[in-house]
N, C-alpha and C positions, 0 to 999 in steps of 0.2 A: 827447131829453135824454141825454147821455152818462152813463156810470156814475160818473165822477168828479164831474160837475156835480150829479148827484142826491145824491151823498154830501155835497157842499158844502152843498146846500140842507138836508139832514138835520142837518148840523152847526150851521147857523144856527138851525134850529127847536129843536134840543136846547138850545142856549145860551139860548134865550128861553123854555124850558119848553114846547115845542111839543107836537103831538098824539101823539108817540110815548111821552112820559113817561119820558124816560131819566134823570130825576133830576138835572138840572142839570149840574154839573161832571163827574161820572162819565160821563154820556152824551157830553159833549164829548170827553173823553179817548178813549172807545171809537171814536167816529166818526173822530177824528183818526188813530187807528191804522189804521182801515179805509182811509182815503184814502192814507196812506203805503204800505200793503200793495199797494193797487191800482197806485200809481205804480211801486213796485218791480217788480211783475209785468210791467208794460208795458216797463220798462227792460230786464229780463232777456230778454223775448221779442224785443226789438229787437236785443240782442246776439246771440242765437241765430240770428236771420235773417241778420245781417251775416256771422257766422262761417260759416254754411252756404253763403252765396253765395260767400264768399272761397274756401272749400274746393272748391266746384264749379269756379270759375274756375281755380284752381291745377291741378286735375286736367285741365281742358280744355287748359291751356297747356303742361303738362309732357310734351310729345311732339314730338320733332324730325322726325317722319316726313314724307315728301313723296311725290310721284308717280313719281319716277325710281327704277328698280329697280337696286340694287347687289348684287353678291355676289363673294366671294373665298374660295378654298379654302386655309385655313391649314394643312391637313394634308399638302399636297404638298411635296416637296423644293424648296428655293429657295436662291439665292445673294444676298448683300448687298454693297453698295459698301463698300470699305475706305477709311477716312479717311486722308488724308495729313497731313504736317506743315503744308503750306500751308493745308489746310482748318482745322486747329486754330488757326493764326495768324489766319485770317479770323474765327473765333469769338471769340478773345481781343480782337481789335480791336472787334468788335461790342459785347461786354459792357463794354468800357472806354468806348466812345462813349455807351452807354446808362446808364453808371454803375450797372451791375447787378452785385451781388456774390453773388447766390445761385447755386445749382447749375444747370448747363446739362445737359439731356438731349439727346443726339444721335440723331436719327432718320435712318437711312440707307436709300437706295433699295434695294428688293428686286426680284427677278425674278418675284415673284408677279403673275400677270395679274389685273386687275380686270375684272369683267363689268358693263357698264353698259347696261341695256335690251337685254341679249342680245348685245352686241358687246364684244370684248376690248379693253382699254386697257392698254398697257404702261407701266411706270415710274411708276405712281400709288400704289403701296402701299409704305410705309416701316416699318421696324422700329427700335425704340429699342435702342441698344447697352447702356445702363446698366440698362434694364428691358425685357428681351426679351419679356416677356409683353404689351407694348404694341405695337400696330400703328396707324399713322395712314394714312388714306385721303384723299389730297389733294382729289380731286373730291368735293364733298359735305361736306367738313370733318367726317369721322367718325373716332372713336377706337374701336379694338377692344381690349379687355383680356381676355386668356384667363381662362376660368373665371368669367365674369360673366354675368348674365342677358341684358343687352342691349348692343348697340353704343350709343355716346352721342356727342353733340355737345359738345366741350369748352367752348364758349361763350367768355366773356371773363373778367372778374374778375381781371386781372393776368396771365393766361395769354397768351403770344404765341409765334409761330413765325416764324423768319427763315431764308431760304435764299439762297445765292449764285445767280448767273445759271445755273450748270450744273444746279441742282436735284438734284445728286447726294445732298445731305443737307440736313437741317433742324436748326437750333439752336432748341431749345424752352426757353423760360423759364417757370418756375412751372408745371410739369406738374401738372394737376389729377388727383385720384384718381377723379373722376367728373364728370358733367355732365348735360345734358338727354338722356334716353334716346330712342332710336328704338324705340318700342313695337312697330313692325312687324317688328323683327328677332327672330331666334331666339337661343338661348344662344350665347355666343362660345366655341367649342371648337376643338380641332385637327381641323378639318373645314371644310365649307362653311358660311359665314355669309352670310345674305342680309338685306337691309333696304330700305326705301323712304326716299329722302331728297330733297334739293334740289341744284341745281347752284350750289354756293357754294364759292368758293376764296379762301384767305387771301393767296395771292400768285400 
């Protein structure tokens, strides 16, 4: 017999002046409080279990790391692509067609080589003109922000990136301040940054 069922039986016995001798009405009130207390404890225990499970799942899912090894040296000298008036006209046409009135951040291609599983890849690392502390790595969809703990995946949530066929630059809409971290990465500094990610490209 469960605890609640036993309390219910005691409640019936007390109401009938049963063997516990609770004194009728006072005993009924006390047992009613016991039942409510037990039900409340069960409810709270269930909430704790659900919240603990949700927290564990969140921790398990909040890591964008993958098996592909990426690294880039942000401390070495590099050059960047210079936007032309034709490029800016392309961006204006893009935002007009998308009916986007927010701020556009321009990421331009840099000469920084990206190392992917030990092999160099050219033209894959972009720097934001308006926010030079941001670097975007096209293969693997990784954002590097200087002086932060981890590289991160910008995800979605309104964020989007658009590039012309030349891929000389990227028009970024709704630049996010953060995203899903690559917990495999080290701190993002003016030096070599390494992380494990996936082969995911936005364009």
